[in-house]
C-alpha positions as CSV (number, residue, x, y, z in Angstrom):
1,M,-7.9,32.3,26.6
2,A,-4.6,32.8,24.9
3,L,-1.7,29.9,26.3
4,S,2.2,31.0,27.1
5,R,4.7,28.7,24.7
6,E,5.6,27.5,28.3
7,E,1.5,26.4,29.5
8,L,1.3,25.1,25.6
9,A,4.8,22.6,26.5
10,T,3.3,22.0,29.7
11,R,-0.2,20.7,28.4
12,L,1.5,18.6,25.6
13,E,4.0,17.4,28.4
14,L,7.8,19.0,26.0
15,S,10.6,19.2,27.8
16,S,10.8,22.4,26.3
17,P,8.9,25.6,25.4
18,S,11.3,26.0,22.1
19,R,9.4,23.1,20.2
20,I,6.5,25.2,20.2
21,R,8.7,28.5,18.7
22,V,9.6,25.8,16.0
23,W,6.2,24.9,15.0
24,E,5.4,28.5,15.0
25,T,7.8,29.6,12.8
26,G,7.2,26.8,10.5
27,L,10.8,25.5,11.1
28,E,9.3,21.9,11.7
29,R,6.2,20.7,12.0
30,P,4.3,18.8,14.8
31,R,5.0,14.8,14.7
32,P,1.1,13.5,14.0
33,R,0.9,12.4,17.7
34,F,0.7,16.0,19.1
35,V,-1.3,17.1,16.1
36,P,-4.8,15.8,18.4
37,R,-2.8,17.4,21.8
38,L,-2.5,20.0,20.6
39,A,-6.1,21.1,19.2
40,A,-7.5,20.1,22.2
41,A,-4.9,22.6,24.2
42,L,-5.8,25.2,22.1
43,G,-9.6,24.5,22.1
44,V,-10.2,23.7,17.9
45,E,-10.7,20.6,15.7
46,P,-7.5,19.2,14.5
47,L,-8.2,19.7,10.4
48,H,-8.1,23.4,12.0
49,L,-4.6,23.5,12.3
50,L,-3.8,21.9,9.3
51,D,-3.5,23.8,5.7
52,V,-6.4,22.1,4.7
53,D,-10.5,22.1,4.2
54,P,-11.9,20.7,6.9
55,D,-15.1,20.1,5.1
56,D,-13.0,18.3,2.7
57,P,-9.7,17.1,3.6
58,P,-7.1,14.9,2.1
59,L,-6.7,11.7,3.7
60,A,-3.6,12.9,5.0
61,A,-5.2,15.3,7.0
62,L,-7.6,12.9,8.2
63,R,-4.9,10.9,9.8
64,L,-2.7,13.6,11.2
65,A,-6.0,14.8,13.0
66,A,-6.5,11.6,13.9
67,G,-2.7,11.7,15.3
68,L,-0.9,8.8,13.8
69,A,2.1,8.2,11.1
70,T,1.7,6.7,8.2
71,N,3.0,3.4,9.5
72,E,0.6,3.2,12.7
73,V,-3.0,3.0,9.6
74,T,-2.8,-0.8,9.6
75,A,-5.5,-3.3,9.9
76,P,-6.0,-6.9,8.7
77,G,-6.3,-6.3,5.0
78,L,-4.9,-3.1,5.0
79,S,-1.0,-2.9,4.0
80,V,0.4,0.1,5.1
81,M,1.5,0.2,1.2
82,T,-2.1,0.4,0.2
83,Y,-2.7,3.0,2.3
84,V,0.2,5.2,1.1
85,R,-0.5,4.7,-2.1
86,L,-4.3,6.0,-1.4
87,E,-3.1,8.9,0.7
88,D,-1.1,10.0,-2.0
89,G,-4.0,9.4,-4.0
90,R,-1.6,7.7,-6.7
91,P,-4.5,6.2,-9.9
92,G,-5.9,2.7,-9.6
93,A,-8.9,0.9,-8.5
94,D,-12.2,2.3,-6.0
95,P,-10.7,0.9,-2.5
96,S,-13.7,-1.6,-1.3
97,T,-16.3,-1.3,1.1
98,R,-13.6,-3.3,3.1
99,L,-11.1,-1.3,2.7
100,T,-11.8,2.4,3.3
101,T,-14.3,0.7,6.5
102,A,-10.9,-0.5,7.9
103,I,-9.5,2.9,7.3
104,A,-12.3,4.4,8.3
105,D,-12.0,2.5,12.1
106,V,-8.5,3.2,12.4
107,L,-9.1,6.6,11.6
108,G,-12.2,7.5,14.0
109,V,-14.2,9.0,10.8
110,D,-17.1,7.5,8.8
111,V,-16.5,5.4,6.1
112,P,-18.1,8.1,3.5
113,R,-15.6,10.4,5.2
114,V,-12.8,8.4,4.0
115,D,-14.6,8.2,0.6
116,A,-14.4,11.7,-0.2
117,A,-11.1,12.0,1.5
118,V,-9.3,9.3,-1.4
119,R,-11.4,11.3,-3.5
120,R,-9.8,14.4,-2.7
121,S,-6.2,13.3,-2.6
122,R,-6.8,11.4,-5.9
123,R,-7.9,15.2,-7.4
124,D,-4.9,16.7,-5.4
125,H,-2.4,14.5,-7.3
126,R,-3.7,14.3,-10.7
127,A,-3.3,18.4,-10.1
128,V,0.2,18.1,-9.5
129,A,0.8,15.3,-11.9
130,S,-0.6,18.0,-14.5
131,F,1.0,20.7,-13.5
132,G,4.5,18.7,-14.1
133,A,3.3,17.5,-17.6
């Protein structure tokens, strides 16, 4: 079922369909909170809206699919800065099971999915870092 911009804007409770046009043209990206709502309105999984392999997404994609901004990924023992370092793929010690469990709980995914996403984020970081070297 095809939706007009107006229908989609109504489903997303946007004040104007012009926001949809801005997203479609790539001038802006939807705020994280709109990603799961947009996916539901379109009848797709949130990861399919993002420019990632849905079977091997980086940590940032899991966060966006959950509709969260980075500052919303917090839990006891999990600071925003720790999460951002992991999402950015910065080198360091592997996160503890407690930490990956906390992230999985916040994002609504299982721990192996978080572990794989952290590894993907680190691979992406290394690829970008080596390109600039």
